[in-house]
N, C-alpha and C positions, 0 to 999 in steps of 0.2 A: 203746246205742252199741257194745257188744261185737260184736253181730251185724253191724253196719255195718262195724266195723273188720275183722272176719274176711272180710267180702265184699271189701273193698278190698285186704286182704292177698292173698287168692286171686287177685284180678284182676291185681295187680302180678306175681304169680308166673306167671300165664297169659301176660302180656305178655312177660315175660322169655323164657319157653319158646317163645312164638310168634316172637320175634325170632331166637332161636337156630335155630329151624326154618327161618326165612326165609333166614338166611345160609347154612345148610348144605344145604337141599333145596328151593329155589324150584321151582314147577311150570313146565312149558313155557308154559302159558297166560299167565303173568305177563309174559313177554317183557321183563323189566326187570333181571335180574341182570347184573352187569358181564360175567360169563362163566359159562356153564353147562356145556354139553358141545359137542364139535366138531360134533355132529349137530343141535344146536338153534340157531336163529337168535339171534345176539347182540343184546342190547337196548340201550335208552338211556332216559333220563328227562329231563324238564324240571322241575327242582325249584323250587317257589315260595319265593323268598327273602323277599319282603315285598310287601304290597299297599299302595301309597301312597294310592290312592283307590278305593273300592269301590262308588260310586254316582254318579248324575248329578242335578244340580239342573235340573229341567225348565225353569226360568225363565232359565237361562244356557246358551246354545249353546256357550260355550267351556268349560263344565264338562267334566272329564275323568275317565276311568278309567285307572289306571296300575298295572302289576304288574312286579316285577323277578324274572326267572327265571334259573336256572343250568342249563346243559346238561351231562350226563355220559353218556359212552358207554365202551365197553371200551378205548378208546384215549385216555381222559381229554380228550375234546372234539375230538380231531383229525379225527373223522369228521363233525363238524357241517357241513352244507351251508346250510340256511336253516330258518327257522320261519315258517309261514304263519299269519296271524291271520284267523279267520272270525268273523262276527257274525250273530246271528239275533234275532228279536223274539219276546218272550213276552208275550202279551196276558192279563193277570190281571184286566182290568176290562172285561168284555164288555158292560157297561151302555151304553157309547157305541158299540156295534157291534163285532163280532168282526173283528180285523185279523190277517191271516196274511201273512208275508213269507218268501221263500226265503232260506236262509242264504247269506251273501255273503262273498267274499274281500275283506278290507279292505286288507291289505298283506302283503308278504313281507319278513322281516327277514334279511338275508344274514349269513353267518358273520363277515364283515368288520366288522359293526356291533357285534359282541360284544367285550368287553374281559375281561382276565384278572381273576378274583375273588381273594379272600384265599387260597383253597386251590388256586389255579392253574387252576380250571375256568372256561370262558367264561360271562360274565354279560351281561345286557342288560336295560334297562327299556323296556317297551312302553307307550306312551301313546296314548290314543285320545280325541278330543273328541266331545261329543254331536253337534256339527255333522257330523263325519266319519261317524258311525254312521247318523244319520238320512238323510244324503245318499246313502250307499252303499245303504241299504235302501229308499230312496224313501219314508220315513215322513213323513207330514204332521203338523203340530202337532195337528190335530183327531183323529188316529188313536192318540195315546198320551197317557197321563196318569200321575199318581203312583200307584205300585203295580205298574205294568208293569215289565218287566225286559229288559235286553239280555243275550243269552247269547253269551259269547265262547268260541271253541274254538281251540286251538292244534294245529298239525300240524308235527311235527318230521321233517325230511327229512335223511337221512344221505348222505354221498358214496358209500356202498357200495350205494345203491339202496333201502335199507330206510326205511320211514316209520312213525311212531308217533303215535297220538292217543288221545282219551279211551276209545275202545272197547278199546284194547289194555292198559288198566291195571285191575287188580282193586282192591278196596277198600283193602287194606293198602298198596298202592302209591300210589293217588290221595289217600287221606286220612291215611296213616300219617305219624308224625312224622319218620321217617328219610327216606323218599322224598319225601313231600309233593308229589306230581306228578299233579294232577287233569287237566291238559290243558284243563280247561273251568272257566269262572267265570260267575257271575251278577252283574250290576250293576243295582241297583234304580234306577228313575226316581223321584226324590223331590222334595218341595217344601221350602222353608225351614222348619226345625223349631225349636221353642223349648219343650222339655219338661224341661230341666235344673232341678235344685233339690233341696233337702232337704225331702221330702214326708212329713208324718205319716201313719201308717196304723193301721187297726184290723183285725186278722186274726181269723177265726173258723173253726169247723168244721175245725180242723187234724187231719190224719190221718197216721200214720206206718206205713210198709210193714211193719215188724216187729211191730206191735201194741203198741209202747210206749204208756204212758198219756199222751196229749196233754192239754193244758189243756181243761177243760170250758168255761170262759168265754173272753172276748176276750183277745187279746195285742196290746199297743200298742207302737209304735216309730216310727222314722223311716227312710225309705229314700232313698238319694241316687242321682239320675240324673245322670251326668256326660256332657256333650256331647263326643263323639269326632269330630264333623264328619260331614257327609253324611247326617244323619238317624240316625246310630248313637249309642246311649247305653250307657254302662257302668253296671251296676246293683250297688249295694252288698249287696243281699240278694234273690236271686231267689225265695226262699220266704217273705219277709216275716215273719221271726221264728220260723219253724217249727223250724229247727235249734237255735237258742239256747234254745227252750222245753224243757219236760220230754219232748217227743217224742224229742229226741236229746241235749240238753245239750251242743251242739257250737257251733262258730263259725258265723257267717252263711254262707249258701249263695252264694259268689261266687268269681270268678277273673278273670284278664285276658280271658277269653272269655265273661264273664257279661254279654251284651249283648242289646239288641233294636233294631229298626230302625223308624223312623217314616217311611213313604212317603206323604206327603200325607194323613195320618190313618190309613192302614192300618198297624197294628202287627204286625210279624212277629217272633215270639219264637223260641226255640230256643237260648238262651244256655246255657253250661256252668258248673257249679259246680266246687269244688275236687276233687271226686271224678270229674269227667268226666260227670256226669249231665246230661241235657238237660231243660230246663224249657219247658213250653208254657203260654202265657197265653191265656185266652179272656175278652174283655171282655163283661160282662153288662149294664152300664149306665153311662151318662155323664150325670150331672145336676149342672150348675153346677160347683162346685169338687170334686165327689166322683166318683172313677173306681172302678168295681167290677170286680174281676177274679176269675175262678176259675182256679187254677193247678194243675199236676201235673207230676211228673217221671217219668222212665222207670224209677225204682226203685220207684215206687208211692206216694210221698208226695203229698199234695194239701192244698188249703185254699182259703178265700175271703178276700178282702181288699178294704177300701174305702180308697183313697188320697186324701187331701185335698191339693190343690195348695198348695204353699208360698205364703204371702201371701194365700190365699183367692181368687185369680183363678179364673175358669172354665177348665176344660179345653177344648181344641178338640174337634171332632167326631172322636173316635177310635173305631176299630173293628178287629175281627179277622175273618178269613175262617173 
C-alpha cells in the first residue's frame, strides 16, 4: 500500500505543478488561456457543466442527448456569437453492413439563447432527439443498432471572427477538471437494459502491480451494479475484491466515475477508481447466471472474476469488443 500511496502522492504533486504551469505559461497551441500575449490569439472555451443524458434508446425516437455548457472568453462571454452543433455517425457494428455518413450541421445556438450562470458566464442546455439526428444524417433504422454511436462536435464562433472546436484543444483543456472543454461528445445507441443488482462474485488469479502477495485462493464478495439510466451502471468495486484483499488492503476500487455502459449487450468499460485508474473488462464467457470477466487497470493490477446474477436469473447475451 505504501508504494501506491507514494505513487498517488507524487501524482497529486505533479497535478499541482502542472496546474501552476498552466496558469503561468500556457503554450500558444492551447488557444484557451483567457489572455496570453498581445501577439497571440486570445482564446475561449466551452466548459461542460453537466450531461443530462449521454445515450439514445434506439427503440424511442424521442430519446434525447443533452449537455449543458458554459462559454468563457477573455471578455467574460461578451464575445460569444453562436455555437454550431454538428453530428456524425460512428458504425461500431459492421456485421449489418458498414454505414458511413458525412458530418452534418444540426443547429446553431445563438448568443441570445444563453442565460447568465451562477458565475456570470453565459450558459445553455443543448438537447437533441434521436429523430433529429437520424433525420439530419439520413440514417435508416436498418443502418444502426445498439453499440453504434452519434458523434457530436461543437464549434464556438466569436464576434471577433475567431472560432474554436475540438482540434484547438489539447488534452489538459479538453479533459482537464478546470477547463473540461472537449468540444466533442459520443452518445451511444443503446437498448433497454436491466443489469442492476447485488451480484455475488468469486475472484481468482488476482495480481498486484507492486508485487504485493495476493491471495492464492479465491476471493468472494458481492458487487453492486446501480442503474444510472441510458444503459450506464455505477459499479461498487471495479476490481472485484482485489483492493480489499492482501494485494493492497485498501477500500474497494470505486468512485462516482466507476461506470460501464450496456449498449444492447455490448459492454463498454473504462470506469475510474478513487485513484483515477482506468479499468478495462473483457468478457470471456456467459453461461446461464454466470458472467466471466478478465479485468485489468492501467496501473498494472488484474484478475479474473465469475459474477453470479442476483436471484439466479440468466444474464443476457453480453459481450465486449
